[in-house]
C-alpha positions in Angstrom: 27.8 9.4 116.8 29.0 12.8 117.7 27.0 16.0 118.0 28.0 19.6 118.1 26.1 22.9 118.3 28.4 24.4 115.6 27.7 24.4 111.9 31.4 23.5 111.3 33.9 21.6 113.4 37.4 20.7 112.3 38.9 17.8 114.3 42.7 17.3 114.3 43.8 13.8 115.4 47.6 13.6 116.0 49.0 10.2 115.3 51.8 8.9 113.1 50.1 11.0 110.4 47.9 13.9 111.2 44.3 13.1 110.5 41.9 16.0 109.9 38.2 15.6 109.7 35.4 18.0 109.0 32.0 17.8 110.6 29.5 20.1 109.1 25.8 21.0 108.9 24.8 20.1 105.3 22.1 22.8 105.6 24.8 25.4 106.0 27.6 24.0 103.8 27.8 22.0 100.6 30.3 19.2 100.1 32.0 21.3 97.5 32.5 24.1 100.0 34.0 21.7 102.5 36.2 20.1 99.8 37.6 23.6 98.9 38.1 24.4 102.6 40.0 21.1 103.0 42.2 21.8 100.0 43.0 25.3 101.3 43.9 24.0 104.7 46.0 21.3 103.2 47.8 23.8 101.0 48.5 26.1 104.0 49.8 23.2 106.1 52.1 22.1 103.2 53.5 25.6 103.0 54.1 25.7 106.7 55.8 22.3 106.7 58.0 22.9 103.6 59.4 26.2 105.0 59.1 26.5 108.8 60.8 29.9 108.7 58.3 31.4 106.3 56.5 34.4 107.7 52.7 33.9 108.0 52.0 36.8 105.7 53.8 35.0 102.9 51.6 31.9 103.1 49.1 31.8 100.2 45.5 31.0 100.8 44.9 30.5 97.1 46.0 27.7 94.8 47.9 28.6 91.6 44.7 28.1 89.6 42.8 30.5 91.9 45.6 33.1 91.7 45.5 33.0 87.9 41.7 33.3 87.9 41.9 36.2 90.3 44.5 38.0 88.2 42.6 37.4 85.0 39.3 38.6 86.6 40.9 41.8 88.0 42.8 42.5 84.8 40.7 45.5 83.9 43.2 48.1 83.0 42.4 49.9 79.7 43.8 52.8 77.8 41.5 55.7 77.4 41.8 59.3 76.1 43.2 61.2 79.0 42.1 64.5 77.5 38.3 63.6 77.8 36.0 63.5 80.8 33.8 60.6 81.7 30.9 62.7 80.3 32.7 63.1 77.0 33.4 59.4 76.8 29.8 58.6 77.6 28.5 61.0 74.9 30.9 59.5 72.4 29.5 56.0 73.2 25.9 57.4 72.8 26.8 58.6 69.3 28.5 55.3 68.3 25.7 52.9 69.6 22.6 54.7 70.9 20.6 51.5 71.1 23.4 49.6 73.0 22.8 48.6 76.6 24.3 51.2 78.9 22.9 49.9 82.2 21.3 46.7 83.6 19.5 46.7 86.9 17.2 44.1 88.3 16.4 42.8 84.8 15.7 46.2 83.3 18.0 47.5 80.5 18.6 51.1 79.6 20.1 52.1 76.3 22.6 54.8 75.8 19.9 56.8 73.9 
């Protein structure tokens, strides 16, 4: 039985193969969070081992799946009329759909109208 005063401890045990164990407070971390942390650490170590000359700033903290998700989530570029102001565009939307939801805040919805 080991005890620590920290919510998360990562223990590295060098041997023929490196053993890494995570000790964590289950009130502060879920198993899924620790599994993701473990996968990220493993990915970082794999990159370091596979290319020992790779600069640290080139090491990815995200898996390929996470990179795709991040790129998709942030893909928000849209064409819009450059000759109109934001007020013009808002007024245009009001005329198209006055009952449409323009704003949601703390469960309250405001229409364009």
